[in-house]
C-alpha positions in Angstrom: -2.2 2.4 -2.1 -1.5 4.0 1.3 -1.8 7.4 -0.5 -5.1 6.3 -1.8 -6.3 5.4 1.8 -5.3 8.8 3.2 -6.4 10.8 0.5 -10.3 9.1 0.8 -10.4 8.8 5.0 -8.1 11.1 5.5 -10.7 12.4 8.1 -11.1 8.9 9.6 -8.1 7.9 9.9 -6.5 8.4 13.5 -3.4 6.2 13.0 -1.8 4.7 10.2 0.9 2.1 11.0 3.2 0.3 8.9 5.2 -2.4 10.4 8.3 -3.9 8.2 8.1 -7.4 8.2 10.2 -10.6 6.1 8.5 -13.6 4.4 6.3 -11.5 2.2 3.5 -10.4 4.5 1.2 -8.2 3.7 -1.6 -7.5 6.3 -4.2 -5.0 6.4 -6.2 -4.6 10.2 -8.7 -2.7 11.2 -8.8 -2.0 15.1 -7.2 -5.0 15.6 -9.3 -7.1 13.3 -7.4 -8.8 10.3 -9.1 -7.1 7.1 -6.4 -9.0 4.6 -3.9 -11.2 4.4 -0.9 -11.8 1.6 0.2 -14.9 2.7 -3.5 -16.1 2.8 -4.8 -15.1 -0.6 -1.1 -15.2 -2.2 -1.5 -11.7 -3.9 -1.1 -8.1 -2.7 -4.8 -6.9 -2.2 -5.9 -4.2 -4.2 -7.7 -0.7 -3.3 -10.7 -1.7 -4.3 -11.0 -4.8 -1.9 -9.8 -2.8 1.2 -11.6 0.4 0.8 -15.1 -1.5 1.1 -14.1 -2.7 4.9 -13.2 1.1 6.1 -16.3 2.2 4.8 -18.4 -0.7 6.2 -16.0 0.0 9.6 -16.5 3.7 9.7 -20.3 4.2 8.8 
């Protein structure tokens, strides 16, 4: 998914940070806003679930 995001939004992404954690956590935030939480949804996200949030935020 990282490759897809960077390829699709390379002109718009100023920073991309991966923070290691434990307990199965995988969260996607955009400008401090939680976009997706694996802990809440109980599964890993598909690119198609993250991409619309980025498009909406970036205009």
